[in-house]
C-alpha positions as CSV (number, residue, x, y, z in Angstrom):
1,M,90.4,59.8,71.0
2,K,89.3,62.7,73.3
3,I,90.5,65.7,72.2
4,Y,90.2,67.1,76.0
5,T,92.8,65.6,78.5
6,K,92.3,67.9,81.6
7,T,96.2,67.4,82.0
8,G,96.5,71.0,81.4
9,D,93.8,72.7,83.2
10,K,96.6,74.2,85.8
11,G,98.6,75.7,82.9
12,I,101.1,73.2,82.7
13,T,101.4,71.3,79.2
14,A,104.0,68.6,78.1
15,L,106.6,68.8,75.5
16,F,107.7,66.2,73.3
17,G,110.0,64.0,75.5
18,G,107.6,64.2,78.6
19,T,108.9,67.0,80.4
20,R,106.2,69.6,82.0
21,V,106.3,73.5,81.7
22,P,104.4,76.3,82.2
23,K,101.7,77.4,79.2
24,H,103.5,80.6,79.0
25,H,107.2,79.0,78.6
26,I,108.8,80.5,75.8
27,R,109.1,77.2,73.8
28,I,105.3,77.0,74.1
29,E,104.8,80.7,73.4
30,S,107.3,80.0,70.1
31,Y,105.3,76.9,68.5
32,G,102.2,78.3,70.0
33,T,102.8,81.4,67.5
34,V,104.0,79.0,64.5
35,D,100.6,77.1,64.5
36,E,98.9,81.0,64.5
37,L,101.0,81.2,61.3
38,N,100.1,78.1,59.8
39,S,96.4,79.2,60.4
40,H,96.8,82.8,58.9
41,L,98.6,80.6,55.8
42,G,95.7,78.4,55.5
43,L,93.4,81.7,55.2
44,I,95.4,82.6,52.3
45,R,95.2,79.4,50.7
46,D,91.5,79.4,51.0
47,Q,91.5,82.6,48.8
48,D,91.0,82.9,45.1
49,I,94.5,82.8,44.1
50,N,96.9,81.2,41.9
51,Q,96.9,77.5,42.1
52,H,101.0,77.5,42.2
53,Y,100.7,80.0,45.1
54,K,98.0,77.6,47.0
55,N,100.5,74.7,46.6
56,I,104.0,76.6,47.8
57,L,101.6,77.8,51.0
58,M,100.9,74.2,51.5
59,H,104.3,73.2,51.2
60,I,105.2,75.9,53.8
61,Q,102.5,74.8,56.2
62,D,104.1,71.2,56.0
63,R,107.5,73.0,57.4
64,L,105.9,74.8,59.6
65,F,104.8,71.8,61.6
66,T,108.4,70.3,61.4
67,I,109.3,73.4,62.5
68,G,106.5,73.5,65.5
69,A,108.0,69.6,66.6
70,I,111.4,71.1,66.6
71,L,110.3,74.1,69.0
72,A,108.1,71.6,71.2
73,T,110.7,69.3,71.8
74,D,112.8,69.4,75.0
75,P,116.4,68.9,73.4
76,E,117.5,67.5,76.9
77,K,114.8,64.5,76.7
78,N,115.6,64.1,73.0
79,I,119.1,62.8,72.9
80,L,120.0,59.4,74.1
81,K,123.0,58.5,76.2
82,N,124.8,57.4,72.7
83,G,123.9,60.9,71.3
84,K,121.3,59.7,68.7
85,E,117.8,61.7,69.0
86,R,115.4,60.1,70.8
87,L,112.4,61.2,68.6
88,N,112.6,61.3,64.6
89,I,111.9,64.8,63.9
90,P,112.4,66.1,60.7
91,K,114.6,69.0,59.9
92,I,114.8,72.2,57.8
93,S,116.9,71.8,55.0
94,S,118.8,74.4,53.2
95,K,116.8,73.1,50.0
96,D,113.3,74.6,52.0
97,I,115.7,77.9,52.6
98,E,116.7,77.8,48.7
99,R,113.0,77.0,47.6
100,L,111.6,80.2,49.4
101,E,114.2,82.0,47.8
102,H,113.3,80.7,44.4
103,E,109.8,81.7,44.4
104,M,111.0,85.3,45.8
105,D,113.2,85.5,42.6
106,V,110.5,84.3,40.6
107,M,107.8,86.5,41.7
108,N,110.1,89.6,41.7
109,E,111.0,89.2,38.3
110,V,107.7,91.2,37.1
111,L,107.2,93.1,40.1
112,P,108.0,97.1,39.8
113,P,111.1,97.7,42.1
114,M,110.2,99.3,45.4
115,T,111.1,102.8,45.8
116,H,109.2,103.0,49.2
117,F,107.9,101.0,52.0
118,V,104.4,100.0,51.3
119,L,101.4,100.3,53.0
120,P,99.6,97.1,54.1
121,G,96.4,96.9,52.3
122,G,94.7,97.4,48.8
123,H,92.9,94.2,48.8
124,Q,91.6,91.6,51.3
125,T,94.1,88.7,50.2
126,V,96.9,91.0,50.4
127,S,96.1,92.0,54.0
128,F,95.9,88.5,54.7
129,C,99.7,87.9,53.7
130,H,100.8,91.0,55.5
131,I,98.9,89.9,58.9
132,A,101.0,86.5,58.2
133,R,104.0,88.6,57.8
134,C,103.9,90.1,61.1
135,V,102.8,87.0,62.9
136,C,106.2,85.0,61.1
137,R,108.3,88.3,62.3
138,R,106.6,87.4,65.8
139,A,107.5,83.9,65.6
140,E,111.1,84.4,64.5
141,R,111.7,86.9,67.4
142,L,110.2,84.0,69.9
143,A,112.2,81.2,68.3
144,V,115.2,83.5,68.5
145,A,114.7,84.2,72.2
146,L,114.2,80.5,72.6
147,N,117.6,80.1,71.0
148,D,119.4,82.1,73.6
149,I,118.4,79.6,76.0
150,A,118.3,76.5,74.4
151,T,120.6,76.1,70.8
152,L,118.1,75.5,67.4
153,D,119.3,74.3,64.3
154,S,120.6,77.6,62.3
155,N,118.1,76.6,59.7
156,T,114.9,76.9,61.6
157,L,115.8,80.5,62.6
158,I,116.8,81.2,58.8
159,Y,113.7,79.6,57.5
160,L,111.5,81.7,59.6
161,N,113.3,84.7,58.7
162,R,112.9,83.8,54.9
163,L,109.4,83.2,55.3
164,S,108.6,86.6,56.7
165,D,110.4,88.0,53.4
166,Y,108.6,85.4,51.1
167,L,105.3,86.5,52.6
168,F,106.0,90.1,52.0
169,V,107.1,89.3,48.3
170,L,103.8,87.3,48.1
171,A,101.7,90.2,49.2
172,R,103.2,92.3,46.6
173,K,102.8,90.1,43.9
174,L,99.1,89.5,44.7
175,S,98.9,93.0,44.8
176,Y,99.9,92.9,41.1
177,D,98.3,90.0,40.2
178,L,94.8,91.3,41.9
179,Q,95.5,94.9,40.1
180,A,95.3,96.2,43.9
181,N,96.7,99.3,44.8
182,E,99.9,99.3,46.0
183,I,100.2,102.3,48.5
184,K,103.6,104.0,49.1
185,W,104.4,105.0,52.6
186,I,105.4,108.9,52.1
187,P,106.2,110.2,55.4
188,E,103.7,113.3,56.2
189,K,105.7,116.4,56.3
190,T,104.7,118.2,60.1
């Protein structure tokens, strides 16, 4: 199979279902940002961190591929006349969301309470988490904008929201595990 098809050379690409849209379409921006987030998670997973976190990140990466497929599908081309879906795309479930919440609860049990905002940084791995968190927030904003045009399943939006929270807590937990300095943001007085 060739990687290059030349079908996108004029700035148009195909969604699942065959609809062709400009490469700057909100749907393309949405799933492209989810893909970018997935790559950042791979970078975090490649760090010297606890295997449990690597396993959770791998599961999240799988879920992000599902979200990418959801975002890349033209809903009008996916519904058959009988109301069934033409493409068999998995869904994000409430269990996927609950898993992120559980992981955050477990990590928070050992973390000191937050009294201030935290400046990103302190360790390269922690910084990677903060970058991923920011990309996740952008993916969420784009998915919300897409949802205004073509309604998405609410669990897709909830998952992206919860994932950015998870990445923040993971950054704090990795700071704790790596004994990195967590710098509180204390506004300068002018």
